[in-house]
N, C-alpha and C positions, 0 to 999 in steps of 0.2 A: 504494500500500500504506500507507494512512493509519495502520493499526494498528502499523506498525513505523517510524513517523516518526523520523528521527534527532534531532529536537528536540521531544520531546513536552512538553505542559503538561497535567498530569492533576490535576483537582480532588481534594484530599485528599493529594496527593503534592507536586507542584510548586506548586500553588495551595492556600492554606489553605481548608478547608471541612469541614463535617460536624460532628456532635456539638454542634450549636448550634441556637438557635431560627431563625436566618436565615443564609443563605449568599449571598454576593455572587458572581455569575457574571461572569467577565471578558467585556467587550464582544466581543472577538475570538472567544470561544467561541460567543456568540449568533450572530454574523455567519457563522460557519462551519457553522451548522445543527446545533449540538450540544444543542439543547433540543427535547424531544418532547412533544406534547400527548397526554395519556392519554384514551382514548376511553370508558372505563368507570370506574365508581366502585369502584376496587380499593384495599384498605388499603395504606398507604404501606410497611409492612414487607414486603409481597409485591412491590410495585413496585421496592423496593430490590434485589431479587434479579435484576432485569433485567440489571444489569451483569455479574455472574458468568455468568449464562445466556448473555449475548451472547458472552462469551469462549468458552463451550462450543460455541455455534453456529459460531463461526469454526473451532474445533478439529474439530468434526463434519465440516465441509466438507473438511477435510484428512485425514480418516480413511477415506475411500472406503467408507462403509457404505451398502449398497443393499438393495433387496428381496431377502430370503432370505439375507442375510449371516449369518455366525457372528462373534460379537464377544466379546472378553475385556476387561473393565474392571478395572483394578488400582487398588483404592482406592474406598471407598464413603462418602466424605464428601460434602459438598454438590456438589462438582464431579462426582464419580463418579455421583451420583444424577441429575444433569442429563444426563450423557452416556448413562446408562441409558435415560432417557425419550426422548431424541432418537433413539437407536438403534431403539427400539421404534416410534417414529413413522415412521422410515424403512423399516420392514418387516423388520427383522432377525428371523430365525427362531429364533435361539438366542443369548441374552446371558448370559454367565457373569460374575459379580461376585465379586471376591476381596477380602477384608478380614479382619483378625484380630479386629475388634470384633463380638461377637455382636449387640449392639444395632444397629449399622449394617447388618449383614447382614440382620437382620429387617426393617429399613426398606426395604432394597433389594428384598426379597421382596414386600413390600406394594406397591411401585412397579412390579412386573412382572418382576423378574429371573427367568429360567428356572431358573438354578442359582446358588447362593451357596457360596463355599468359604472355609474358614479356612486360610490358607496356612501357619499355624504347626503345624497338626495333620493336614492333608491334603496329598496330593501334587497340587498344582495342575496340573502337566504331565500327569499321568495322567488327570485329569478332562477336560482339554482334548482329549486323545487319544481318550478314550472318546466324547465328545460329537461329535467331528468324524470319527470313523472312522479316526483316525491321521493325518489330513491337517494338522491345525492350523487355527487360526481365520483368517478373512479379515482381521480388523482387531483390533489391540490398542491400547488407549488407557491410557497410564500417568498416573494421576491422583494419585499420591503421590510425593514427591521423594526416593525411595531409589535411589541410583545402581545398585545391583546388579540392580534390576528391569529395566534396559534390556536386558541380555543375556538375562535370562529371557524377556522379551517377544520378542526375536528368535528364540529357540528355539521358542516356541509359535505363532508365525505360520506360516501355510502357505506353500508355494511361490508367489511372486508376491504375497504378502500385504502389508499395510501396518501399520506401527508408528508411532503418534503419541505423541511425548513431550510431553504436555500440561503436566505439572507441571514447575516449575523444580526442578532437583536440588539436594540439600544441598551446603553449602560452596561450592566453586568449580565444582561440577557435573561433576567428572571421573567417568567410568564406564569400567570395563574391559570391552571387548566382544570377541567372536570375529567379526572383520569378515568372515571367509569366509562366515558365515551370510547376510550381506547380498549378497555376491557370488554365491554358488552358488544361493541361493534366490530371487535377483532381487527382494529386498524393497525396498519404498519406505519410507523412514524420514523422517517429517516432524516439524516442530515447529509450535507455534502460540502466539502471544503477543497478548494484549489482544483488541480487537475493532474492527470498522469500524462506521460509523453504520448501514449496512444490517443488520449483525448485531444491533445494539441495537434497531432497529425490529422485526426479526423476533422478538427475545426478548420485547419488550413485547406483541406480538400473540399470542404463544404463551401468555403469562401471562393476558392479558385474556380469551382464548377458553377458558381452562381446559384446553387440551391439554397443558400442562406443569403438574404438580401442585406447588404451592408451600406450601400450607397446612401440611402435615405436616413441612415442612422447618424452619419457624420454631418451635423447641421452647421458647424462652424469650424473655420480653419484660421490658425494664427501662425505667422513665421516665428522662428526660434527667438528672435530678438524681442518678441511680444509675449513671451511665455507667461509673465506675470498677469497680463491681461487675460490670457487663456484660462489660467487658474481661477481668476476672479469670475469669469464667465461660467465656469463649471460650478463654482461655489454658489452662484446665484440660483441654480436649479433650472435655468433656461436652457433650451436646446436639449439634445439627446446625448451625443458624443462630441466632445470638443477636441480637435486635432491640433497638435503643434508639429508643423512641417519643417523640413530642413531647407526648403527652397527660400531664397531671398533672405539669408540670415542677417 
């Protein structure tokens, strides 16, 4: 389980890198097979999305989504949009996306969401019940770190369903849940963290082949000299993915 290694060394976290003209990759990372050759001429800002997509590929495998599944995705940021597309590729027959942002719900619709819901003005549980004939969805993926969503997800999953806590929860991650929902509904609750090399390779192939749409996810681009402005833009919550490019440094 390389993605949950007890002694991780991650470029950009444990090893300095990024937001520079050149990045020095440690020799042990090269020896471990952590460099991948791109097969097609794809813009770098799209290839950069292979990392979060790889994490979603890992989470997708732990969410038990199959042909004809019903799926609820809570949160429609970049992660939610990736999970939406992966669920559709897996053959899900109904994917519900919940997000309070009208802009992000609109993007989810263009990416193929069957139903989008504003949880601040609509009863998400009622929508799920209507879509599934009162059964609940087969899989729920929590893509936003709000602790109260965990119990909501348990309530909206069907008997024998799966809830994947993909997002790290706010603060220390404490969430109050009705544990009998897990017991009596025989739910499978999974977590997913980071990705494996195999997930990263899959992510690259999905981007290169065009099966995962990334163009519309990069909403803003900044040259390297304006990296601070790019970080401010990302912190504002506007846009979806903010790219810092090496052109016109």
